[in-house]
C-alpha positions in Angstrom: -12.9 -0.1 -9.5 -11.0 -2.2 -11.6 -10.3 -0.6 -14.8 -9.4 -2.6 -19.0 -6.9 -2.4 -21.0 -8.7 -1.9 -24.2 -6.0 1.0 -25.5 -2.3 2.1 -25.3 -2.7 5.1 -22.9 -4.6 2.8 -20.5 -1.9 0.9 -20.3 0.7 4.1 -20.3 -1.9 4.7 -17.5 -1.4 1.1 -15.7 2.7 1.9 -16.4 2.4 5.9 -14.6 0.7 4.3 -11.5 3.6 1.5 -11.0 6.3 4.1 -11.5 4.6 6.4 -8.8 4.0 3.1 -6.7 0.5 3.1 -6.6 -0.1 -0.1 -5.7 -3.6 0.2 -4.9 -3.4 2.3 -9.0 -1.8 -0.6 -10.1 -4.2 -3.3 -9.6 -7.0 -1.3 -10.6 -5.9 -2.8 -13.8 -4.7 -6.2 -12.3 -8.0 -9.5 -11.7 -7.8 -10.0 -8.5 -6.5 -14.4 -9.3 -4.4 -12.1 -11.8 -0.8 -14.7 -12.1 2.1 -12.2 -13.2 5.1 -14.1 -14.7 8.2 -12.3 -13.6 10.9 -12.9 -15.5 12.5 -14.4 -12.1 9.9 -15.3 -10.3 5.9 -16.7 -10.5 3.5 -15.2 -8.0 -0.3 -15.9 -7.6 -2.0 -13.7 -7.0 -2.2 -10.2 -5.8 -0.7 -10.2 -2.8 2.7 -12.4 -3.4 2.5 -9.0 -6.4 2.3 -6.5 -4.1 4.6 -8.0 -1.8 6.9 -9.3 -4.6 7.4 -5.2 -5.9 7.4 -3.3 -2.0 9.7 -5.9 -1.1 11.7 -8.1 -3.1 12.2 -4.7 -4.9 12.8 -2.2 -2.3 16.5 -1.9 -3.0 15.3 -1.2 -6.8 13.1 1.9 -8.1 12.5 0.2 -11.1 11.4 2.3 -13.7 9.0 1.8 -17.1 9.6 3.4 -20.0 6.6 4.2 -22.1 5.3 1.3 -24.1 6.3 0.3 -27.8 4.8 -1.8 -30.1 1.9 -2.6 -28.6 -0.3 -4.9 -30.5 -4.3 -5.9 -29.0 -6.0 -9.6 -30.0 -8.3 -11.4 -29.1 -8.3 -11.0 -24.5 -4.2 -10.6 -24.8 -2.3 -7.4 -25.4 1.5 -7.9 -26.7 4.4 -4.6 -26.1 7.5 -3.8 -25.4 8.7 -1.0 -22.6 12.3 0.1 -21.8 12.9 -0.4 -18.6 15.9 1.2 -15.5 16.8 -0.4 -12.3 18.2 2.3 -10.1 18.7 1.0 -6.7 18.3 3.3 -4.1 20.7 0.5 -1.3 22.5 -2.4 -1.2 21.4 -5.2 -2.6 20.8 -7.8 -6.0 18.8 -8.4 -8.9 19.0 -11.8 -10.9 22.1 -13.4 -8.6 24.1 -10.4 -8.4 24.9 -6.9 -6.7 24.9 -3.8 -7.2 26.1 -1.4 -4.6 23.9 2.0 -3.8 24.0 4.3 -7.3 24.4 2.0 -9.5 22.1 1.6 -12.1 21.4 -0.4 -15.8 18.4 -0.4 -18.3 17.4 -3.5 -20.5 15.0 -4.3 -22.8 11.5 -6.0 -21.6 9.3 -7.9 -24.3 5.5 -8.0 -21.9 2.5 -10.3 -23.0 -1.4 -9.8 -20.8 -3.3 -12.2 -20.9 -7.0 -10.0 -20.6 -10.3 -11.2 -18.4 -13.2 -10.9 -20.5 -14.4 -7.9 -18.3 -10.4 -6.6 -20.3 -8.4 -7.0 -16.9 -5.1 -8.2 -16.6 -5.1 -12.3 -15.8 -2.3 -13.4 -16.5 1.2 -11.2 -17.5 4.5 -12.3 -18.7 7.6 -10.8 -18.6 10.5 -11.5 -20.8 13.6 -9.7 -20.2 17.5 -10.7 -21.1 19.4 -9.9 -18.8 23.3 -9.0 -19.0 
Protein backbone atom coordinates (compact mmCIF):
# COMPACT_ATOMS: atom_id res chain seq x y z
CA UNK A 1 0.00 0.00 0.00
CA UNK A 2 1.31 3.45 -0.94
CA UNK A 3 1.98 6.11 1.70
CA UNK A 4 1.61 9.86 1.25
CA UNK A 5 4.14 12.51 2.22
CA UNK A 6 1.99 14.90 4.23
CA UNK A 7 4.37 15.93 7.05
CA UNK A 8 8.01 16.14 8.08
CA UNK A 9 7.47 12.90 10.03
CA UNK A 10 6.49 11.15 6.78
CA UNK A 11 9.74 12.35 5.20
CA UNK A 12 11.67 11.10 8.25
CA UNK A 13 10.01 7.69 7.81
CA UNK A 14 10.92 7.72 4.10
CA UNK A 15 14.56 8.55 4.96
CA UNK A 16 14.62 5.91 7.74
CA UNK A 17 13.49 3.24 5.26
CA UNK A 18 16.26 4.37 2.88
CA UNK A 19 18.89 4.25 5.63
CA UNK A 20 17.80 0.69 6.52
CA UNK A 21 17.91 -0.27 2.80
CA UNK A 22 14.25 -1.24 3.12
CA UNK A 23 13.52 -0.72 -0.57
CA UNK A 24 9.89 -1.84 -0.32
CA UNK A 25 9.43 0.71 2.47
CA UNK A 26 11.07 3.41 0.33
CA UNK A 27 8.93 2.64 -2.71
CA UNK A 28 5.73 2.89 -0.67
CA UNK A 29 6.29 6.65 -0.80
CA UNK A 30 6.84 6.72 -4.58
CA UNK A 31 4.39 6.50 -7.46
CA UNK A 32 4.90 3.41 -9.60
CA UNK A 33 5.90 5.66 -12.52
CA UNK A 34 8.19 7.85 -10.40
CA UNK A 35 11.01 9.72 -12.13
CA UNK A 36 14.10 10.32 -9.98
CA UNK A 37 16.60 12.93 -11.07
CA UNK A 38 19.67 12.06 -9.04
CA UNK A 39 22.56 14.48 -9.06
CA UNK A 40 24.33 12.47 -11.73
CA UNK A 41 21.59 10.45 -13.46
CA UNK A 42 17.89 10.50 -14.47
CA UNK A 43 15.96 7.34 -13.56
CA UNK A 44 12.55 6.75 -15.11
CA UNK A 45 10.96 3.90 -13.17
CA UNK A 46 10.95 2.13 -9.82
CA UNK A 47 13.03 -0.62 -11.48
CA UNK A 48 15.71 1.85 -12.60
CA UNK A 49 15.69 3.55 -9.21
CA UNK A 50 16.09 0.21 -7.40
CA UNK A 51 18.93 -0.81 -9.73
CA UNK A 52 20.70 2.51 -9.24
CA UNK A 53 20.55 2.33 -5.44
CA UNK A 54 21.45 -1.36 -5.21
CA UNK A 55 23.98 -1.67 -8.05
CA UNK A 56 25.55 1.71 -8.85
CA UNK A 57 25.65 2.54 -5.17
CA UNK A 58 26.76 -1.00 -4.29
CA UNK A 59 30.17 0.24 -3.15
CA UNK A 60 28.60 3.04 -1.09
CA UNK A 61 26.59 3.11 2.08
CA UNK A 62 24.64 6.35 1.77
CA UNK A 63 23.05 7.70 4.94
CA UNK A 64 20.49 10.51 4.93
CA UNK A 65 20.42 12.85 7.89
CA UNK A 66 17.21 14.35 9.23
CA UNK A 67 15.27 16.53 6.79
CA UNK A 68 15.74 20.26 7.42
CA UNK A 69 13.88 23.36 6.29
CA UNK A 70 10.97 21.32 4.97
CA UNK A 71 8.39 23.36 3.05
CA UNK A 72 5.17 21.88 1.69
CA UNK A 73 3.44 23.58 -1.22
CA UNK A 74 0.72 22.59 -3.67
CA UNK A 75 1.71 18.97 -4.45
CA UNK A 76 5.37 19.80 -3.90
CA UNK A 77 7.90 19.50 -1.07
CA UNK A 78 11.23 21.32 -0.70
CA UNK A 79 13.84 20.21 1.84
CA UNK A 80 17.51 20.07 2.72
CA UNK A 81 19.39 17.04 3.94
CA UNK A 82 22.98 16.23 4.94
CA UNK A 83 24.24 13.06 3.26
CA UNK A 84 27.13 10.84 4.32
CA UNK A 85 28.76 8.48 1.84
CA UNK A 86 30.78 5.61 3.32
CA UNK A 87 32.71 3.47 0.85
CA UNK A 88 32.34 -0.18 1.84
CA UNK A 89 34.56 -1.25 -1.05
CA UNK A 90 36.74 0.50 -3.59
CA UNK A 91 34.63 2.44 -6.03
CA UNK A 92 33.95 5.82 -7.54
CA UNK A 93 31.39 8.57 -7.29
CA UNK A 94 31.05 11.43 -9.78
CA UNK A 95 34.08 9.99 -11.57
CA UNK A 96 36.32 10.31 -8.52
CA UNK A 97 37.81 7.09 -7.13
CA UNK A 98 37.43 6.25 -3.44
CA UNK A 99 38.97 3.50 -1.36
CA UNK A 100 37.20 1.23 1.08
CA UNK A 101 36.88 2.97 4.45
CA UNK A 102 36.85 6.51 3.05
CA UNK A 103 33.82 8.75 3.47
CA UNK A 104 32.60 12.24 2.74
CA UNK A 105 29.57 14.36 3.59
CA UNK A 106 27.69 16.97 1.63
CA UNK A 107 24.47 18.96 1.73
CA UNK A 108 21.67 18.34 -0.67
CA UNK A 109 18.44 20.12 -1.62
CA UNK A 110 15.54 17.92 -2.72
CA UNK A 111 12.34 18.83 -4.51
CA UNK A 112 9.57 16.23 -4.60
CA UNK A 113 6.63 16.71 -6.91
CA UNK A 114 3.72 14.76 -5.46
CA UNK A 115 0.85 12.92 -7.10
CA UNK A 116 -2.70 13.76 -6.04
CA UNK A 117 -2.39 10.81 -3.60
CA UNK A 118 0.71 12.39 -2.03
CA UNK A 119 3.31 9.92 -3.32
CA UNK A 120 6.50 11.14 -5.00
CA UNK A 121 5.85 11.46 -8.73
CA UNK A 122 9.20 13.12 -9.41
CA UNK A 123 12.23 13.62 -7.20
CA UNK A 124 14.92 16.15 -8.05
CA UNK A 125 18.15 16.03 -6.07
CA UNK A 126 20.54 18.98 -6.11
CA UNK A 127 23.96 18.56 -4.59
CA UNK A 128 27.36 20.09 -4.87
CA UNK A 129 30.15 17.57 -4.69
CA UNK A 130 33.68 18.96 -4.40
